[in-house]
C-alpha positions as CSV (number, residue, x, y, z in Angstrom):
1,M,19.9,-2.9,14.2
2,A,21.7,-3.6,11.0
3,D,19.0,-6.4,10.2
4,R,16.1,-3.5,10.4
5,R,18.3,-1.4,8.3
6,S,18.3,-4.1,5.6
7,L,14.8,-4.4,5.7
8,L,14.2,-0.5,5.4
9,A,16.7,-0.4,2.3
10,I,14.1,-3.1,0.4
11,V,11.1,-1.0,1.5
12,L,12.7,2.2,0.1
13,L,13.7,0.1,-3.0
14,A,10.0,-1.3,-3.5
15,A,8.7,2.3,-2.6
16,A,10.8,3.7,-5.6
17,L,9.7,1.0,-8.2
18,H,6.1,1.3,-7.2
19,A,6.4,5.0,-7.7
20,V,7.9,4.3,-11.4
21,G,4.8,2.1,-11.9
22,I,2.5,4.5,-10.9
23,A,3.8,7.3,-13.0
24,R,3.3,4.7,-15.9
25,T,0.0,3.9,-15.4
26,L,-2.4,5.9,-16.9
27,V,-5.7,4.8,-16.4
28,P,-7.2,2.1,-13.7
29,A,-7.3,-1.4,-14.1
30,Q,-10.8,-2.8,-15.6
31,D,-11.8,-4.5,-12.2
32,G,-10.4,-1.2,-10.6
33,L,-13.1,1.1,-12.2
34,K,-15.7,-0.9,-10.6
35,L,-13.8,-0.1,-7.1
36,I,-13.5,3.6,-7.9
37,R,-16.9,3.7,-8.8
38,F,-18.1,2.2,-5.3
39,A,-15.8,4.5,-3.6
40,R,-17.4,7.5,-5.0
41,Q,-20.7,6.2,-3.8
42,F,-19.1,6.0,-0.4
43,Q,-18.8,9.8,-0.3
44,N,-22.4,10.4,-1.5
45,D,-24.6,7.7,0.1
46,P,-25.2,6.0,3.3
47,W,-22.1,3.6,3.8
48,A,-24.6,0.6,4.4
49,D,-26.6,1.2,1.4
50,V,-23.4,1.2,-0.9
51,I,-22.3,-2.3,0.9
52,R,-25.6,-3.9,0.3
53,G,-25.5,-2.9,-3.5
54,A,-21.9,-3.3,-4.0
55,D,-20.6,-6.7,-5.8
56,V,-17.2,-6.4,-4.1
57,H,-16.2,-6.5,-0.4
58,P,-16.0,-2.7,1.2
59,L,-12.7,-2.2,2.9
60,Y,-10.8,-0.9,-0.2
61,P,-13.3,1.1,-1.9
62,A,-13.9,2.7,1.6
63,L,-10.2,3.8,2.2
64,I,-10.3,5.2,-1.4
65,A,-13.0,7.3,-0.5
66,I,-11.3,8.3,2.7
67,A,-8.1,9.2,0.9
68,E,-9.5,11.1,-2.5
69,P,-10.1,14.4,-0.6
70,V,-6.3,14.5,0.5
71,V,-5.1,13.6,-2.8
72,A,-7.3,15.9,-4.7
73,R,-5.9,18.8,-2.6
74,A,-2.6,17.8,-4.1
75,V,-3.6,17.0,-7.7
76,G,-6.7,18.6,-8.2
77,E,-10.4,17.0,-8.4
78,G,-10.7,14.4,-11.2
79,P,-10.2,11.0,-12.4
80,D,-6.2,11.4,-11.6
81,A,-7.1,11.9,-7.8
82,W,-9.3,8.8,-7.9
83,R,-6.6,6.7,-9.4
84,L,-3.9,7.9,-7.4
85,S,-6.0,7.2,-4.2
86,A,-6.8,3.9,-5.2
87,Q,-2.9,3.3,-6.2
88,I,-1.7,4.8,-2.9
89,I,-3.8,2.5,-0.8
90,A,-2.8,-0.6,-2.6
91,T,1.0,0.5,-2.6
92,M,1.0,1.1,1.1
93,A,-0.4,-2.4,1.8
94,S,2.3,-3.6,-0.9
95,L,4.9,-2.0,1.4
96,A,3.4,-3.2,4.5
97,L,3.6,-6.8,3.2
98,L,7.2,-6.9,3.5
99,V,7.3,-6.8,7.1
100,P,5.6,-10.0,7.9
101,I,7.4,-11.8,5.2
102,Y,10.4,-10.5,6.5
103,F,9.8,-11.6,10.0
104,L,8.2,-15.0,9.1
105,T,11.3,-16.0,7.2
106,E,13.5,-14.7,10.0
107,G,11.7,-16.9,12.4
108,L,11.8,-19.8,10.0
109,F,15.6,-19.2,9.1
110,D,17.4,-16.2,9.9
111,S,18.0,-12.6,9.1
112,R,20.3,-13.5,6.2
113,I,17.5,-15.4,4.4
114,A,14.8,-13.0,5.5
115,F,16.7,-10.3,3.7
116,L,16.7,-12.6,0.5
117,A,13.1,-13.1,1.0
118,A,12.1,-9.3,1.3
119,G,14.0,-8.5,-1.8
120,L,12.4,-11.2,-3.7
121,L,8.7,-10.2,-2.7
122,A,10.0,-6.6,-3.5
123,L,10.9,-7.6,-7.0
124,L,8.8,-10.3,-8.3
125,P,6.8,-8.6,-11.4
126,R,3.5,-10.2,-10.8
127,I,3.2,-9.4,-7.5
128,A,4.8,-5.7,-8.0
129,E,2.1,-5.0,-10.4
130,V,-0.8,-5.5,-8.1
131,G,1.1,-3.6,-5.7
132,H,0.6,-0.2,-7.5
133,E,-2.5,-1.4,-9.2
134,T,-6.1,0.0,-8.5
135,L,-6.8,-3.5,-6.9
136,A,-7.5,-4.8,-3.5
137,D,-5.0,-7.9,-4.0
138,S,-2.2,-6.1,-1.8
139,M,-4.5,-5.3,0.8
140,G,-5.6,-9.0,1.2
141,L,-1.9,-10.4,1.0
142,C,-0.8,-7.9,3.7
143,A,-3.6,-8.8,5.9
144,T,-3.3,-12.6,5.2
145,F,0.7,-12.9,6.0
146,T,0.4,-10.3,8.9
147,A,-2.2,-12.5,10.5
148,L,-0.2,-15.6,10.1
149,W,2.9,-14.0,11.3
150,L,1.1,-12.6,14.5
151,A,-0.6,-16.0,15.2
152,A,2.9,-17.5,15.0
153,Q,4.0,-15.4,17.9
154,A,0.9,-15.7,19.8
155,L,1.0,-19.3,19.9
156,N,4.6,-19.4,20.4
157,R,4.3,-17.1,23.8
158,G,0.7,-18.1,24.7
159,D,0.0,-14.4,24.4
160,R,-3.9,-13.5,23.8
161,R,-3.2,-9.8,23.0
162,I,-0.7,-10.8,20.2
163,G,-3.7,-13.6,19.2
164,A,-6.4,-10.3,19.2
165,A,-4.1,-8.6,16.8
166,S,-3.9,-11.6,14.5
167,G,-7.7,-12.0,14.5
168,F,-7.9,-8.2,13.7
169,F,-5.7,-8.3,10.7
170,T,-7.6,-11.5,9.3
171,A,-11.0,-9.4,10.0
172,I,-10.0,-6.4,7.9
173,G,-8.5,-8.5,5.5
174,Y,-11.8,-10.5,4.8
175,L,-13.4,-7.0,4.6
176,A,-11.1,-6.4,1.6
177,R,-10.8,-9.8,0.1
178,P,-12.9,-12.5,1.1
179,E,-10.6,-15.4,0.8
180,V,-8.9,-14.3,3.5
181,I,-11.1,-16.2,5.6
182,L,-8.9,-19.1,4.9
183,V,-6.2,-17.8,7.3
184,P,-8.3,-18.9,10.8
185,I,-8.9,-22.2,9.0
186,A,-5.1,-22.6,8.6
187,I,-4.4,-21.4,12.0
188,G,-6.6,-23.8,13.6
189,L,-5.6,-26.7,11.8
190,T,-2.0,-26.0,12.6
191,W,-3.0,-25.6,16.2
192,T,-5.0,-29.0,16.1
193,I,-2.0,-30.9,14.7
194,D,0.5,-29.5,17.0
195,R,-1.8,-30.5,19.9
196,L,-2.1,-34.1,18.5
197,R,1.5,-34.5,18.3
198,P,3.2,-36.9,20.6
199,T,5.8,-34.3,21.4
200,R,3.9,-31.2,21.3
201,N,4.9,-28.2,23.5
202,A,1.5,-26.7,24.0
203,R,1.4,-23.7,26.4
204,P,-1.5,-23.6,29.2
205,R,-3.3,-20.7,27.6
206,A,-3.0,-21.8,23.9
207,I,-6.8,-22.6,23.8
208,G,-7.7,-19.0,25.0
209,T,-5.2,-17.6,22.5
210,L,-6.5,-19.6,19.6
211,A,-9.9,-18.2,20.7
212,M,-8.6,-14.9,20.6
213,I,-7.4,-15.5,17.0
214,M,-10.8,-16.7,15.8
215,L,-13.0,-14.2,17.4
216,L,-12.7,-11.0,15.6
217,P,-13.0,-12.9,12.2
218,A,-16.0,-14.3,13.3
219,V,-17.6,-11.0,14.2
220,A,-16.4,-9.5,10.9
221,V,-18.1,-12.4,9.0
222,I,-21.2,-12.0,11.0
223,G,-21.7,-8.3,10.9
224,Y,-21.0,-8.4,7.2
225,A,-23.3,-10.7,6.6
226,G,-25.9,-8.8,9.0
227,I,-25.3,-5.9,6.7
228,K,-25.3,-7.6,3.2
229,G,-27.4,-10.7,3.7
230,Q,-24.7,-12.9,2.7
231,I,-21.0,-13.8,3.7
232,S,-19.7,-13.0,0.1
233,E,-21.2,-12.2,-3.2
234,K,-18.3,-13.5,-5.0
235,L,-19.1,-16.2,-7.2
236,S,-15.9,-18.2,-6.4
237,I,-16.5,-18.2,-2.7
238,R,-20.0,-19.0,-3.0
239,A,-19.4,-21.9,-5.1
240,A,-16.4,-23.2,-2.7
241,A,-18.8,-23.1,0.1
242,G,-21.4,-24.6,-1.7
243,L,-23.8,-21.7,-1.3
244,G,-25.3,-21.8,-5.1
245,P,-25.7,-18.7,-6.9
246,Q,-27.3,-15.4,-5.5
247,F,-31.0,-14.7,-5.4
248,L,-31.7,-12.5,-8.4
249,L,-34.4,-9.9,-8.3
250,K,-37.2,-10.5,-10.8
251,R,-39.0,-7.5,-12.1
252,N,-42.9,-7.4,-12.4
253,V,-42.8,-4.5,-14.9
254,P,-41.5,-5.5,-18.4
255,Q,-38.7,-3.4,-20.1
256,P,-39.6,-3.3,-23.8
257,L,-36.8,-2.7,-26.1
258,P,-37.9,-1.0,-29.6
259,S,-38.8,-3.2,-32.6
260,G,-35.5,-4.3,-34.2
261,L,-33.3,-4.4,-31.2
262,N,-35.3,-7.3,-29.6
263,D,-34.3,-9.8,-32.2
264,P,-33.0,-12.8,-30.1
265,T,-30.3,-13.6,-32.7
266,L,-28.8,-10.3,-31.7
267,D,-25.6,-10.5,-29.3
268,F,-25.1,-7.8,-27.0
269,S,-22.9,-10.0,-24.3
270,A,-21.1,-7.5,-22.2
271,K,-17.5,-8.8,-22.8
272,E,-16.1,-11.0,-26.0
273,E,-15.8,-14.7,-24.8
274,S,-12.0,-15.3,-23.9
275,D,-9.7,-17.3,-26.2
276,H,-8.3,-19.4,-23.1
277,I,-10.1,-23.0,-23.2
278,A,-12.3,-23.5,-20.1
279,I,-10.7,-25.6,-17.5
280,R,-12.4,-29.2,-17.2
281,G,-11.5,-31.7,-14.3
282,V,-9.1,-31.6,-11.5
283,G,-6.2,-32.8,-13.2
284,E,-6.4,-29.9,-15.8
285,A,-7.0,-27.4,-13.0
286,A,-3.9,-28.8,-11.2
287,R,-2.0,-28.0,-14.1
288,R,-3.1,-24.5,-14.7
289,V,-2.5,-23.7,-10.8
290,F,0.9,-25.3,-10.9
291,G,1.6,-23.2,-14.3
292,R,0.3,-19.8,-12.7
293,W,2.3,-20.6,-9.4
294,W,5.5,-21.3,-11.8
295,E,4.8,-18.1,-13.9
296,G,4.5,-16.0,-10.5
297,L,8.0,-17.0,-9.3
298,V,9.5,-16.6,-12.7
299,W,10.4,-20.5,-12.6
300,Y,13.9,-20.0,-11.1
301,F,12.6,-19.1,-7.6
302,A,10.1,-21.8,-8.0
303,V,12.9,-24.5,-8.4
304,M,14.3,-22.9,-5.4
305,T,11.0,-23.3,-3.5
306,V,11.3,-26.9,-4.2
307,W,14.9,-27.2,-3.0
308,G,14.1,-24.9,0.2
309,L,11.4,-27.6,1.3
310,A,13.6,-30.6,0.3
311,R,16.5,-29.1,2.2
312,R,14.8,-27.5,5.2
313,R,16.4,-29.7,7.7
314,E,19.8,-29.1,6.4
315,I,19.1,-25.4,6.5
316,R,17.9,-25.4,9.8
317,A,20.9,-27.6,11.0
318,M,23.3,-25.0,9.5
319,L,21.5,-22.3,11.3
320,A,20.7,-24.1,14.5
321,G,23.1,-21.7,16.8
322,N,21.0,-19.0,16.1
323,R,17.2,-19.8,16.5
324,S,15.5,-22.6,18.9
325,A,13.5,-25.4,17.6
326,I,10.0,-24.0,18.4
327,V,10.8,-20.8,16.6
328,L,12.1,-22.8,13.6
329,G,8.9,-24.7,13.4
330,I,5.9,-22.8,14.0
331,E,6.3,-20.5,11.2
332,G,6.9,-23.1,8.6
333,R,3.8,-25.2,9.7
334,L,1.6,-22.3,9.5
335,L,2.8,-21.3,6.0
336,G,2.7,-25.0,4.9
337,T,-0.7,-25.4,6.1
338,F,-2.0,-22.3,4.6
339,A,-0.3,-23.3,1.3
340,L,-1.9,-26.6,1.3
341,I,-5.4,-25.0,2.1
342,D,-5.1,-22.5,-0.5
343,A,-4.1,-24.9,-3.1
344,V,-7.0,-26.8,-2.4
345,A,-9.1,-24.1,-2.6
346,L,-7.8,-22.9,-6.1
347,L,-8.2,-26.4,-7.4
348,R,-11.8,-26.4,-6.5
349,H,-12.2,-22.8,-7.8
350,S,-10.7,-24.0,-11.3
351,A,-12.4,-27.3,-11.6
352,T,-15.7,-25.7,-10.8
353,L,-15.7,-22.3,-12.4
354,G,-13.4,-23.1,-15.3
355,Y,-11.2,-20.3,-15.1
356,L,-7.9,-19.1,-13.1
357,S,-6.0,-15.9,-13.3
358,G,-2.7,-15.0,-12.0
359,R,-4.1,-12.9,-9.4
360,H,-5.8,-16.1,-7.8
361,V,-2.4,-17.7,-7.2
362,L,-0.6,-14.7,-5.5
363,P,-1.2,-15.9,-1.8
364,L,0.4,-19.2,-3.0
365,V,3.0,-17.4,-4.5
366,V,4.0,-15.3,-1.4
367,A,3.8,-18.3,1.0
368,S,6.4,-19.9,-1.2
369,I,9.0,-16.9,-0.9
370,P,10.6,-17.9,2.5
371,W,11.3,-21.4,1.0
372,A,12.5,-19.8,-2.5
373,A,14.8,-17.7,-0.2
374,G,15.9,-20.5,2.0
375,G,16.6,-22.8,-1.1
376,A,18.4,-20.3,-2.9
377,Y,20.8,-19.5,0.1
378,I,21.7,-23.2,0.7
379,C,22.1,-23.9,-3.0
380,W,24.7,-21.0,-3.4
381,R,26.4,-21.8,-0.3
382,R,26.8,-25.5,-1.3
383,I,28.3,-24.6,-4.7
384,G,30.6,-22.3,-2.8
385,E,31.8,-25.0,-0.8
386,L,32.2,-27.3,-3.7
387,M,34.5,-24.4,-5.3
388,R,36.4,-24.1,-2.0
389,L,35.9,-20.4,-1.7
390,S,36.9,-18.6,1.2
391,P,34.3,-17.2,3.7
392,R,34.4,-13.5,2.4
393,T,34.2,-14.8,-1.1
394,M,31.6,-17.1,-0.7
395,G,29.4,-14.6,1.0
396,F,30.1,-12.3,-2.2
397,G,29.4,-15.1,-4.4
398,R,26.4,-16.0,-3.1
399,M,25.1,-12.4,-3.7
400,V,26.0,-12.5,-7.4
401,P,23.2,-15.0,-8.9
402,F,20.7,-13.6,-6.5
403,G,21.5,-10.2,-7.7
404,M,21.2,-11.2,-11.4
405,A,17.8,-12.7,-10.6
406,L,16.7,-9.6,-9.0
407,L,18.1,-7.3,-11.8
408,L,16.1,-9.4,-14.3
409,C,13.1,-8.9,-12.0
410,I,13.7,-5.2,-12.1
411,G,14.2,-5.1,-15.9
412,A,10.9,-6.8,-16.1
413,Q,9.1,-4.0,-14.1
414,L,10.8,-1.2,-16.0
415,N,10.7,-2.6,-19.3
416,P,8.0,-0.4,-21.2
417,T,7.8,-2.9,-23.9
418,H,6.6,-5.7,-21.5
419,S,4.4,-3.1,-19.6
420,R,0.6,-4.1,-20.0
421,H,-0.6,-0.6,-19.1
422,L,0.4,0.6,-22.6
423,S,-2.5,-1.2,-24.1
424,R,-4.5,1.7,-22.1
425,W,-2.8,4.4,-23.7
426,G,-5.4,4.8,-26.8
427,H,-8.2,4.9,-24.4
428,W,-6.5,7.4,-22.2
429,S,-6.1,9.5,-25.3
430,A,-9.6,8.9,-26.5
431,G,-10.6,10.1,-22.8
432,R,-8.7,13.5,-23.4
433,W,-10.2,14.1,-26.5
434,L,-13.7,13.5,-25.6
435,S,-13.3,15.8,-22.4
436,A,-12.3,18.6,-25.1
437,H,-14.8,18.0,-27.5
438,A,-18.0,16.7,-26.0
439,A,-20.7,19.3,-25.1
440,P,-22.7,19.6,-22.0
441,G,-25.4,17.0,-21.7
442,E,-23.7,14.5,-24.2
443,E,-23.0,10.9,-22.9
444,V,-20.8,8.1,-23.7
445,L,-20.9,4.4,-24.5
446,D,-17.6,3.1,-23.9
447,T,-17.0,-0.8,-24.2
448,R,-14.3,-0.8,-21.9
449,G,-14.9,2.3,-19.7
450,W,-11.1,3.5,-19.5
451,A,-12.1,6.7,-22.0
452,R,-15.1,7.6,-20.0
453,F,-13.3,7.4,-16.7
454,I,-10.9,9.6,-17.9
455,S,-13.2,12.4,-19.6
456,G,-15.7,12.4,-16.4
457,L,-18.7,12.3,-18.7
458,P,-21.8,10.6,-17.9
459,G,-22.8,7.6,-20.0
460,Y,-22.8,3.8,-20.0
461,D,-20.6,0.7,-20.0
462,Y,-21.4,-2.4,-22.3
463,W,-23.2,-4.0,-19.5
464,H,-25.9,-1.7,-20.1
465,I,-25.7,-1.2,-24.0
466,R,-29.6,-1.7,-24.3
467,Q,-30.5,1.1,-22.1
468,A,-27.9,3.2,-23.8
469,L,-29.1,2.8,-27.4
470,T,-32.2,4.2,-26.1
471,D,-31.2,7.3,-24.5
472,A,-31.6,10.6,-26.3
473,H,-28.4,12.1,-24.6
474,L,-26.1,9.3,-26.2
475,S,-23.7,11.0,-28.5
476,Y,-20.6,9.0,-28.5
477,I,-19.9,5.2,-28.8
478,L,-15.9,4.2,-28.2
479,V,-14.8,0.8,-29.1
480,E,-11.5,-1.1,-29.1
481,L,-10.6,-2.1,-32.8
482,D,-10.0,-5.5,-31.4
483,E,-13.3,-6.0,-30.5
484,L,-14.9,-5.3,-34.1
485,E,-12.1,-7.7,-35.7
486,A,-13.3,-10.7,-33.6
487,K,-15.1,-13.5,-35.4
488,S,-18.1,-13.9,-33.0
489,A,-22.1,-12.9,-32.8
490,R,-21.1,-10.0,-30.4
491,A,-18.5,-8.3,-32.9
492,R,-21.0,-8.9,-35.7
493,T,-23.7,-7.3,-33.9
494,L,-21.5,-4.4,-32.9
495,R,-20.3,-4.0,-36.4
496,S,-23.8,-3.8,-37.6
497,L,-25.0,-1.5,-35.0
498,L,-22.2,1.3,-35.8
499,A,-22.8,1.0,-39.5
500,F,-26.4,1.5,-39.1
501,A,-26.3,4.6,-36.5
502,A,-23.0,5.8,-36.3
503,T,-20.3,7.7,-37.9
504,P,-16.5,6.9,-37.3
505,I,-14.8,10.4,-36.1
506,E,-11.4,10.1,-34.5
507,E,-9.1,7.1,-33.9
508,F,-6.2,6.5,-31.6
509,P,-3.0,4.4,-31.3
510,A,-2.1,1.8,-29.3
511,G,0.9,3.6,-27.9
512,P,3.3,6.4,-28.3
513,A,5.8,4.0,-30.4
514,D,2.9,2.1,-32.2
515,P,1.0,4.1,-34.7
516,R,-1.7,1.4,-35.3
517,P,-4.9,2.5,-34.6
518,A,-6.3,0.5,-31.4
519,V,-9.1,2.7,-30.4
520,R,-12.1,4.4,-32.4
521,I,-14.7,6.9,-31.4
522,Y,-17.9,7.1,-33.1
523,R,-20.6,10.0,-33.5
524,Y,-23.9,8.1,-32.6
525,R,-27.3,9.4,-34.1
526,R,-30.0,7.7,-32.8
527,P,-32.5,6.5,-35.3
528,A,-36.1,7.2,-35.6
529,S,-36.6,3.4,-35.9
530,W,-34.6,0.3,-35.5
531,E,-36.6,-1.5,-38.3
532,G,-34.3,-2.9,-40.7
533,F,-31.4,-3.1,-38.3
534,T,-29.7,-6.6,-38.9
535,R,-26.4,-8.3,-38.4
């Protein structure tokens, strides 16, 4: 019972930190805008049609659509209700993720190390951030590690019902994030290796249990492909599976642009080119994956992960009186196999597509946490023994460095100077200004999308700039000043366009404590002719 109370304390602490994060998040993440747009479509259009037209997996937007009416009753209808609905769903999944990590670590080691692992998971800044963002990553992580934990229980006991539960979480995880499909591959490979070991301890019902683990994910993939027409629309998944690009619809009816806008030298790219150098080759991809993993575990716990893996036998020997060999083994093999498969997928993704974000490595980071907690525990225990501390002092002493590390993580989460959400403050202010000053029927072209979301006005994103410029209702153009200052063809085109057909009317600072202009609103007046418009 005391062990469960310690887990509850971690959950409450994580919930409080997520509440602070939600309160400080003024607008959704950039990708979250797209997810919320599809969630709105779920409320108005047939679900099958929305799934076919979406370029994301459907479960997270569908849950947002279900939660929004409830949230709107509390905060009122509008953009805040949609943002909060998305954040609440993500936060609930993030809090639920603590449970499988706790029990996976407890099965691998014991409840003391499980408590450390849960605390570490709750406080790592990168994982905490996606836990209250408007993104589906926390749902994918929760489904992944819940499925692995239940699979460990099912294979240990030969229980097909628990195996079906593991398959269920894999299936719903796949419907939220396509990379969750790696989970049954890891489970199947672990089961196969165990069967081939000379000293295997396989139960008679193990094959039936494995079949139940695999059944529901297969149904989810087949059902999704039947509606969508493909197993995933994400480029990274299609590249990894060797499926090639999606079929693109070619229009038979041309869409001519006014003379002057159809100059091939103009650059209407949707986004500015990234400053990051593209990843080239497997070696560079491996360095990038390792760097992101190192960053996600704030370097200290990355070192402890390596230490925990190196000293795993010593840790198990120390705890041998509390857990049997089978319980100590299957969780570690599942986590290790999954981490290996995920690392290979990340390497292929990075080398093939040339980029890698911190969000991509989060499953690898979470899979490392039980070993990081075990490494930290044995390290501090050995230090206490070398210092000849009493058992009581040693127990207190082990918590001091861990507590200091966690306090640093909490500080990183709560420090406003390190909050990436403040970069959206100017867009939030611009959105409020637009909602107060725009007349009915006026539309907005917003290069980032945040201000238009806050204002609730109709309009366009920069993916559809050519259509926007020929729309008689377009009245405002909103840009981030960094976009105008870039040394690129896109920036030159945008500067020329604004100089030719728009007038600056309002600027907004980067943040409450930073008075430098960051966002600018232009009044757009569509010219009678674009002749003479040059870069």
